[in-house]
N, C-alpha and C positions, 0 to 999 in steps of 0.2 A: 146437666148440672155440673158445675166445677166444685172441687174442694177448695181451690185457691185461685185467685187472680193476683199476680204480682204487678206492681206499678213502680216504675223508676227508670233507671238508666241501662243502656246497652252499649258496649264498646268492643273494639278489637284491641288486644293487648300485645305489646312486644316487651319481652323480659330480657334485660341485659345485666350481666354480672361480670365484673372485672376485679381481680385481686389488688388492683392499684387504687381502688376506692378507699378513702380514709374517713374515719369517724372522729369528729371534733365535738367535745362536750364543753359547754359553758354553763357555769353554775353561779347562782347568787344565793344568799341565805334562804330564799323562799322558792326559787325556781331552778330547774335544770333543763337546758335545751341541748339537743344533739343535732349535728349537721353532717350530711354526707358530702364529702369534699373530693375534688379532683384537681390536679395541678393545672393551673391556668395556662392555656396556650399549647398544651401537650396533646399529641395524638395518642390515644389510649387503645390498646388491643382489648377486644372483648374475649373473655374466657368462656362464657356461656351465652347462648342466644336461643330464645324460644318464643313461640307465638300461640295465642289462645284468644278466646272471646271472654268478655267480662261485663262489668256493670252490675250494680246491686240487684236489680230486678231480674236480670238474666241469670246471674249466679244462683239466686234463690229459686227461680223457676226450674232450672235444671236439677237442682238438688231435690226439690219437693217432688218433681216428676219421678226421679230415681228412687225416692222413698215410697212411691206407689200412689201418690195423690194425683187426681185429675187436675191439670194445671193449665191456666191461660195466662197471657201476659199482655200488658199495655206498656209499650215503649215507643219511642219515635226515632226512626233511622232515616238515612238518606236513600238515594237510589244509585249508590256507587258500588264498587266491588266489595267493600267491607260489609255493606248491608246484606249482600248475598251470603257471605260467610256466616253472619249471625243467624239469618233465617234458616240456613241449612242445618246449623247446630240445634236450633230450637225444634225444628221438625224432626230431626234424628232422635231427639229426646222425648218425642211424643207430646210436645207442648202445643196447645192451640195458638196459632199465630194470626187468627182472624181479626184480632183487635190491635195488631201492630200498625202503627201510623207511619206512612212513608211520605217523604217530601223531596222534591228536586232542588229545594232552595238551600238546604243545609247538608253538610257532610255528616256521615255517621261518626259517633263518638270514637275517639282514638286515644290510647294511653301508651306511654313508654315507662316501664317500671325499672328503675335503677336499684339493684339489689346489693346489699353490703355482705361482707363475709360473715356477719352475724345472722343473716337471714332476713333482717328488717329491710324496709324499702322506702325510697322516695319516688313519687309518681308524678310524671309530667303528663297533664291531661288536656285534651281538647274536647270539650263537652259536646260541641256541635248540636245536632238535632235534639239531644237529650234535654237541653234547656229550653225547648220550644213547644212543649206539650200544651195544647189548648183544650179547655173544657169542652168546646164544641166538637172536638175530634173524637171524644170518648162516647162509646155506645153504652148508655146507662142501663138499657134493657138487658144487655148481656151481663152487666155487673149484678143485676138482680138475681142472676142464675148461679151465683157463687155463695159458698158457706163462709169463706174467709177472704178478706183483702189483706195482702202483705205489702205494706208501704216501705220501699227502700228510699234511698236518697233522691230528692228532687231538686234540681239546680235551676237557677235563673227563673224565667217565666213559669216553668213547670211547677214551681213551688206554689203558685196561685191556685192549683187544682186541689191541694191537700185538704183544706178546710171543708170545701163543698162536698168532695167525695166522702170524707169522713162522716159528715152530717147525713149524706145520702145513705151510707152504710148503716148508720144507727136507725134511721127511719125505716129501713127495710130488713132489719133483724140480721144484718151481716156482721160477723165478728171481724175485728181488725187487729193485726200485729203491726207495730211501728218500729222501724229501725232507721232513725233519722240520720241525715247527712249534715254537712257543715252549714248549708243554707238554712235548714230548719233550726239548728242549734243557735245560730245567730239571732233568730227571732226571739229567743228567751222564753222562759217558762210561762209567763203571764199571757203572751201572745198566742201560745200553743195550748192554753188550758182547755179549750173546747175539744181539741183533737185528743189530748191526753186523757180526758174524761171518758172518751168513747173506746179507748184502747184496751183490749183484753191483755195484750202483752206489749211491753215497752222494753227495748233493748238498745243499749249504747255503751261506749267505753267510758272509763272513769274520767278522763279529761273532758269528754263531751258532757258528761253528767255534771261536772263541776261548772263548766261554762254555762250550761242552760239554767242551772239553779242559782248561779251567782255565788256559790259557796267556794272559797279558795280551795284548790286541790293541794292537800298536804299529806301525801302518802308517807307512811311510816314503816318501820321494820316490824311493827307489832303484828300479831295474828289478827284475823278479821274480827274476832270478838272484841279486841281492845282498840280497834281502829275507829276511834270516835268520829273522825272526819268522814270516813266512808259511811258510817251509820247515819250521820246527819244528812248526807247527800241522798242516800237511798230512801230514807224516810220522807224527806221533803218531796221527792218525785212521787212516792206512793200517795201522798196527801192530795195530789192533783187528779187522782181517780183511776189510773190504770190498775187492773186487777193483779198483775204480776209485773214487777220491775226487775230487770236483769242488768247488771253492770259488769262488763268485762275489764280485765286489767292485764292483758298480755301474758307475760311469763308468770305473773303472780296468781293467775287463775280467774275465777268468775264468781259473782255473787248474785243471789236472787232473793226477793222479798215479796211475800204475799199478804203482808199486813200483820202477820202473827209471828212468822219464823223467818230468820235470815239463814240462807243456805250458802255454803261455800264449796266449790269444787276446784281442786288444784289443776294445773295444766296436765294433760295426758302426755307422758314422756316420749318424745320422738326427736330425731335429728331435724333441725330447722334448716330448710333451704330457702324458702320464700314465704313470707307471711301474707302475701296478697290473697284475698279471697277467704281467709280464715274466718273473718268476722261474719261474712255473709253465710258461710257454711254453718257456723255456730248458730246464728240467729234463726235461720230457716229450719235447721234440724231441731232446735229447741222448740220452735213453734209447732212443727209437725209432730214431735214426740209428745207434746202436751195434749194434742188431739188423740194420738194413737194410744196413749197410756192414761187417758182420763184425768189429766191435770196433775200427774205425778211429777213434781218438780225435781225430786232427787234423780229419778231415772232419766228425765229429760235433760238435766245438766250433764249426766254421764254420757248419754248418747251424743249430745251436741259437742261436748269436749272431744270425744273420740273422733267424730267425723271431721271436725275442724283440724284436728291433728293430722289427718290423712292428707289434707290440702297442703300443709306447710312442708311436707317432705319432698316437694318437687315444684318446678315452675308451672304456673297455671292456676287459675282461680276455681277450676272445676275438676281437675285431674285427681283421681283417687277417691272420689266420693263413694260412700258405701250405702247399701240399702239397710233396712231394719234387721234382716236376718244376719247380714255380715257384721253389723255393729254389735248385735247380741253375741255373736261368736267371739268377737274381740273382747267384749266385756267379761265373758265367762272365762277367758284366758288371763284376765287381769282382775281377779277378785279382790285384790288389795287396793284397787282404785275406788275410793269411797268419797261420798259427799258428807260434809259435816254440817251441823245445824246449831243455831243459837236460839 
């Protein structure tokens, strides 16, 4: 019996940082866009270089296994050198790889992460086999053996398995956590309504939540209580059926709504090196904590924020992850780190 089966992407990641990267901001009265820029035609020296594995399903699986949950994973990889690196990491992390799909037709997913001096990043991604998961390749009998399915981003053709697996989970009494990617966000809230209705936990960032609901994203300097735009977005998402809705907002913190109370947790203060993987660490820790602490949203937000903060202090989407005992120790040393409610 599994506690979790994660479904989504697996990649190998190369992290690159150079002090010559520039950030350009373009603003209109209603939008603000930022661009990571390099001088055209110049050869640029790299100040830092690192390698790791990543992908939403992989990051979540490694974290959940580290938290003590029996975890399996469904991803699709090639039969190349990168695929061996991913399999080795999963097996080292005590994750069941029997459901991993391998193909000689596509390359394993690969990413280059360009990191700015602020710690945020631009990702160059080749999805490869990640976008080719077929329903016929998935062993539904094994899915019946899990308590939870954790859906990460599904790209390309892989997106087509989402609705049927979600329906299968509901029919078989399997709980579902959903952390959608850009392909799912583009489908819009009405097209995803059957999936959202089955989700115990829905997690996405504020810009994604704005896009999926069709409500313009108008962040303000107001606190979360007076941020009417945020309240409108999170309430609309909750109306579509997920039991708990969580919206992250980078440096500004994270919000959760259970239909009665809006919770707010500020970011846990650390030095930012790279933000890649922080969202996966947060989402999977929150989901695991909700199980561990019987639906305690306050504690789950604290633990998730602390664990995601460990990720952003170094290059790598999994480096620095803590288990529950370690997270509790950090929390006890930071008793002033609290969750607010409305």
